[in-house]
N, C-alpha and C positions, 0 to 999 in steps of 0.2 A: 889665919883667917882665910887665905886663898884656898888652903887645903880643905878647910871646913866647907867653903863654898863649893869646891869641886865634888866633895862627898855628897853634899846636899843635891847638887845638880845631877849626880849619878843615881840618886835614889829614884825608884820608879814612882811616877805620879799615879794617884788613885784614879782609876778608870770607872766610868759609870757601869753599874751592874746591868749589862744588856740582857743577861740571861733572865733576871727577875722581871724585867720589863716585858720580855717576850712571853713569860709565863702568865703575867697579869692580864695581858690582852685577851688570850683565850678565856680566862676566868670571867672577865667583864662581858665578853660576848656570850658565854654560857649563862651567866646570871641574867643578862638582858633578854636573851632568847627565851629563857624559862619564865621570867616574870611577865613577858608579853602574853603568855597563855591566859593569865587571869582576866585582863580586859576583853580579850578575844573570846574567852569562854562565856562571859556575860553577854557579849554581842550575839553569840550563837544562841544563847538562851532567849534573848530578845526575839530573834528570828523564829525560833521554835514556838514561842508563845503566840506569835502572829499567825503561824501556820495552824496551830491547834485552834485558834480562835475561828479561822475560816472553816475548819472541820466541824467545830461545835455549831456554827451558824448554819451550815448545810444540814445538820441534824435537828434544827429547831431549838437548840439549847442557847437561847439568846443571852440569858443571864451569865452563863459560864463564859460565853464568847466575849462579853463586855469586860468581865473581870480579868480575862487573859490579856486583853489589850492593856489594861492598867498594870498588870504584872510585867508586861513587856516594857512599859514605861519605867518601872523600877530598875530593871536590868539595864536599860538605856542610861539611866542616871549613874548606875554603879560602874559601867564600863569606862565612862569618861573620868570619874573620880579615881578609879584604880590606875588608869593610864597616866594620870598626872602625878599620883602618889608614888608610883614605881618608876616614873620618868622613862616610860617606854612608848610614848606617843609616836606613831609612825603613819606614813601615807597609806600603807596597807590596812591598818586598823581603821583609819578614817573612811576609806572606801567601803570596807566591809560593814562599818556602822551605817553608812548611807543606804546600802542595799537592804540591810535588815530593817532600817526605819521605813523604807518605802513599802515593804511587805506588811510590817506590824502596824504602822500608823497611817498608811495610805490605802492599801488594798483591803486589809482586814476590816477597819471601821466602815469603809464604803460598802463592802459586801454585807456587813451586818445591817446597816441602815436600809440598803436596797431590799434585802430579804425580809426584814422585819416590817418595814413601813411602805415601801414603794413598788413591791412586786406586782400589785394589781394593775399598774400602768407601766409595762415593761420598758417601752422605748424611752419615755420620759424619765423613768427611774434610772435606767442605765446611763442616760446622758448626764443627768445631774450628779450622779455618784462618780462618773468618769471625770467630770470637771474637778471634783475633790482630789482624785488620784493624780491628775495632771498638775494641779496647783501644788500638791504636796511634793511631787518630783521637782518642780521648778524651785520650790522653797529650799529643798535640800541642795540642789545644784548651785543656787545663789550663795548659800552658806559656805559651800566648799571652796568657792573662788573668792570669798571675802577675806582680806588680809587679817591676820590674827590681832593686829593692833587696833582694828575697828570692831572687834567682837566683844567689847565690854557691854554692848546692848544688842538685842536681837532686832534685826530689821524684818518686820513681818512676824506674824504669830508662828512660833515653832511648830513643826508638824506633830510632835508628841502631844502638845497642848490641843491642837486641832482634833487629833484622834480622841483625846480625853473628853472633849465636848460631846462627841457623838456617842462614845462609850458610856459616859456617866448619865447622859440623857436616857439611854436604854435601861441602865441599871436602876436609876431613880424611878422610872416608870414601873418597872417590874417589881420592885421591892416596896413601893409605897402606893401605887395606883393599879393594883391587880384588876380591879373592877372597872377601870377607866383607862383607855388608851389615848395617847397623845394624838390629836387630830392630824390626819395624814397631810392636810393642806399646809401645816406649819413646817413639816420636815424639810421640804425643798428650800424654804427660806433659810432655815438653820444651816443646811449644807452649803448653800450658795454664799451666805455671809461668812461662814468659816473659811471657805475656799478663798474668798476675796481677802480676808485678813492675812492669810498665809503668804500671798504674793504682794501684799501692800507694802508701803514704806513706813508704816506705823512702827514706832520704836517700843519695844518691850524690855523690861529690866532683865539682865542676864543673871542677876542674883549671885554674882561672884563674891567671894569672901574678901573683905578689905579690913584694915585695922579700924576704920571708922564704923563699919557695919557689923563687926564680930559680935558685940553685945546684943544688938537688935536681932541679929540672925539667930543666936542661941535662944533668945526669948521666943521668937517666932516658931522655931523648930519645936521647942517644948510645948508651945500652945497647939501646934498642928498635931503633934503626936497624941496629946490628950484628947483632942477632938476626934482623931481617927479611932481611938480606943472606944470612945463613947458612941459614935455613930459614923462608921466608915463611908457608907454610900452618900449620906447628905454632905459630909465634909468634903469628899472628893468632887461632888457635883458643884458646890459653891466655890471650891478652890479653882477648878478649871474654868468655869464660866466667869468667875470674878476676875481671873487673870486676863481672859480675853477682853472683857468689858473695861478693865483698867486701862489697857493701852488705847482702846478705841475712844474712851471718854477723855483721857488726857490729850489725845491727838486733836479731837474736836475743840476742846477748850483752848489749846495752843493756837490752832488756826483762827479761832474767833478773836483771840487777843491780838494776833498778828494783823488781822483785818482792821480791828479797831485802831491800832497804832498807825497803820497806813492812812486810814481815814482822817485821823487827827493831824497827821503831818502833811496831808495834802493841802497845798496852798490855795487859799480862796481867791477867786477872780476879783480884781480891783474894780470898784465901781467907776464907770465912765460918766463924765459930766455931760 
């Protein structure tokens, strides 16, 4: 028994395969590095669409400019989805995404609205559209410093939705009201309210997939795709404007109910004899 123990003790113990681990690490880095190209490519396309929209607006192609902003929206959705699917979310990608969003959803729609509706009053038009750009930048900065644990809802209207409001307004007018332009007096109010919603503390649903919402989400997506096939301009118009009004309406109702509760709980003064 002692000899067997000695033999067993003299046998070399299995060492971890250090070589295979060192080979796997570069492979993981290689895979991660190349997969990160996909979301970053979508972000770059988002930025290019924003730039093309500015170029189209400068040439008077307002309909094409509006559609390019909406196309940038699609690339913005894709880059986030791809980053999460491939597990290559990074600080670099987040910063690049914010810069692209500021051009595509801040500068592009502001320039579109200014050139299309407010160019007759240059100073006022520049001031009101500059407010939109500044509020969009503030909205992006606030989102970037918000902890991920608190990102299950959006605080303030997301800047892509704000850009969608201005873009779909232009598209809706050009495709359905060629003979009648939206009164210029309405435009500053639309821009100002949209700017306020972006920097407000109104909560908007983030529409993230959960086990409880997966069935409803599939039904909603199918219904949305059907509506987009039937009538894309009208669907996108009501989708973006409805989303903005949804948060505003529920916020007003919540505040009204809160005031009513406080009023009911307020102690009544006792009658003095």
